[in-house]
C-alpha positions in Angstrom: -8.0 -41.4 -40.0 -9.0 -44.4 -40.3 -10.3 -46.9 -37.0 -8.6 -50.2 -37.5 -7.6 -52.5 -35.2 -3.5 -51.3 -35.4 -4.3 -47.9 -34.0 -3.8 -47.5 -30.3 -6.7 -47.3 -27.9 -9.2 -48.3 -30.7 -11.1 -51.8 -30.1 -13.3 -52.9 -32.6 -15.9 -53.8 -30.1 -15.7 -50.4 -28.1 -14.1 -47.9 -30.8 -12.4 -45.0 -29.7 -11.4 -45.4 -26.1 -12.1 -43.2 -23.3 -8.6 -43.5 -22.0 -5.9 -46.3 -22.7 -4.8 -49.4 -20.9 -6.7 -52.6 -19.3 -8.9 -50.4 -16.7 -10.4 -48.2 -18.8 -11.4 -51.1 -20.9 -13.0 -52.9 -18.4 -14.5 -50.0 -16.9 -16.0 -49.0 -20.2 -17.7 -52.7 -20.8 -18.9 -52.7 -16.9 -20.5 -49.5 -17.9 -22.4 -51.2 -20.9 -23.2 -54.5 -18.8 -24.7 -51.6 -16.5 -26.6 -50.2 -19.5 -27.7 -53.5 -21.0 -29.1 -54.7 -17.5 -31.4 -51.5 -16.6 -34.4 -52.6 -18.2 -33.9 -56.0 -16.4 -34.0 -56.7 -12.6 -33.0 -55.5 -9.6 -30.1 -57.6 -9.2 -28.2 -57.3 -12.2 -28.4 -53.7 -12.2 -26.6 -54.0 -8.8 -24.3 -55.8 -9.5 -23.3 -53.9 -12.3 -23.0 -51.0 -10.9 -20.3 -52.5 -8.1 -18.8 -53.4 -11.0 -18.9 -49.9 -12.9 -18.4 -48.0 -9.5 -15.1 -50.6 -8.7 -13.5 -50.3 -12.3 -14.1 -46.6 -12.1 -13.1 -45.2 -9.1 -9.3 -46.1 -9.5 -9.3 -44.3 -12.9 -10.9 -41.3 -11.5 -8.5 -41.4 -8.9 -5.1 -42.0 -11.1 -6.2 -38.8 -12.9 -4.5 -35.6 -12.2 -7.5 -33.3 -12.8 -10.2 -35.1 -10.3 -13.2 -32.7 -11.4 -17.0 -34.3 -11.0 -18.7 -34.1 -13.9 -21.6 -31.4 -12.9 -25.4 -32.2 -13.9 -28.3 -30.8 -13.2 -29.4 -33.2 -10.5 -25.9 -33.1 -8.9 -26.9 -30.5 -6.3 -30.3 -32.2 -5.6 -28.4 -35.2 -5.0 -26.6 -33.5 -2.7 -29.3 -32.6 -0.9 -31.5 -35.9 -0.9 -28.8 -37.6 0.6 -28.4 -35.2 3.2 -31.6 -35.2 4.1 -31.8 -39.0 4.2 -28.7 -38.8 6.7 -30.5 -36.7 9.3 -33.8 -38.8 8.5 -31.9 -41.7 9.9 -30.0 -39.7 12.5 -33.4 -38.8 13.9 -35.2 -41.9 13.4 -36.5 -44.3 16.2 -34.2 -46.9 14.8 -31.3 -45.3 13.5 -29.3 -48.5 12.9 -32.3 -49.8 10.6 -32.6 -46.0 8.7 -29.0 -46.0 8.1 -29.2 -49.4 6.2 -30.9 -47.6 3.7 -28.6 -44.4 3.3 -27.4 -46.4 0.0 -30.4 -45.4 -2.1 -28.8 -41.6 -1.4 -26.3 -42.8 -4.1 -29.1 -43.2 -7.1 -28.3 -39.9 -8.0 -24.6 -40.2 -8.3 -25.4 -42.4 -11.3 -25.9 -39.6 -13.3 -22.5 -38.3 -13.6 -21.3 -41.9 -13.9 -23.0 -42.3 -16.8 -22.0 -38.6 -17.9 -18.6 -40.0 -17.8 -18.7 -43.0 -19.3 -20.6 -41.2 -22.7 -18.8 -38.1 -22.5 -18.0 -38.5 -26.2 -20.6 -38.7 -28.8 -19.6 -41.8 -29.8 -19.6 -43.4 -26.2 -22.8 -42.1 -25.7 -24.6 -43.1 -28.9 -23.0 -46.7 -28.0 -24.4 -47.1 -24.8 -27.7 -45.6 -26.4 -27.8 -48.0 -29.0 -27.2 -50.8 -26.0 -30.0 -49.6 -24.0 -32.5 -49.9 -26.8 -31.8 -53.1 -27.4 -31.8 -54.4 -24.2 -35.3 -53.1 -23.7 -36.5 -54.3 -26.8 -35.5 -57.6 -25.8 -37.1 -56.9 -22.3 -40.2 -55.3 -23.8 -40.6 -58.5 -26.1 -40.3 -60.8 -22.8 -43.4 -58.9 -21.5 -45.4 -59.2 -24.1 -44.8 -62.9 -24.6 -45.4 -62.8 -20.9 -48.6 -61.3 -21.1 -49.7 -62.8 -24.2 -49.2 -66.8 -22.4 -51.3 -65.7 -19.1 -53.6 -64.5 -22.0 -53.7 -61.5 -22.6 -57.2 -60.1 -21.3 -57.9 -58.7 -17.6 -56.5 -59.5 -14.7 -53.5 -60.8 -16.7 -50.7 -57.8 -16.8 -47.2 -57.4 -18.4 -45.2 -57.8 -15.9 -41.8 -58.2 -17.5 -37.9 -59.0 -16.5 -39.1 -56.9 -13.3 -41.5 -58.9 -12.0 -44.1 -55.9 -11.5 -46.2 -54.6 -14.2 -46.1 -51.2 -12.5 -42.1 -51.1 -12.5 -42.2 -52.4 -15.8 -44.2 -49.7 -17.2 -42.2 -47.4 -15.6 -38.9 -48.5 -17.3 -41.1 -49.1 -20.6 -42.2 -45.2 -20.4 -38.4 -43.8 -19.4 -37.4 -45.6 -22.9 -40.1 -44.6 -25.0 -39.3 -41.1 -23.7 -35.1 -41.9 -24.8 -36.6 -43.0 -28.2 -38.1 -39.5 -28.8 -36.0 -37.9 -28.0 -32.3 -39.4 -29.2 
C-alpha cells in the first residue's frame, strides 16, 4: 500500500499517525518539538514537556486500554519519587522541599517517549530530529568556543550555558549515534 496524501491517518510530515484525529497529530508534533528542544536549554525543554503531557494525557484517558508503557526504569522511577516524597515530608522545611517534587517526574519521560515512539517509523523520525537538533547545538557550541579564542580558559558552553552540561548532553547523543 502506498502512502499518499489521500490515505487516512497519513501526514506528509509525520507519516503514518499513531492514532487518528487532531489531538493525536498535536501530541505527535509536540513530542517532536520536545525531541528538538532536548539539546538546548531548560526553558524550551520544560515548555515542550508540558505541551506533550497536556496533549498526550487526554488521549491516554480516552483509550479503552489504559495500560502504561513499561520500561526498565519504571520501578526505579516509582521508588525515586517515593524517596523524594519521604525526604520532603521529613525535611526541615517541608514546603520548600515539596516544591522540588516535580523532579521526580523525570523518569516519566521515558515511558512517554516510548509511547510516542512505539512504531519503527515514529522512533526513527524522533531519532533523526534529535540528531539534527544536536548537530545544530554542537555547531553553536563550537562556534562560541572559536569566538572565545579556542584556548584555555575558554570552554564550549553550547546552548545549555554551562560547559559540563553541554558535554554531558553531547555525550548522551554520541552514545545514541553509536547505538542507533
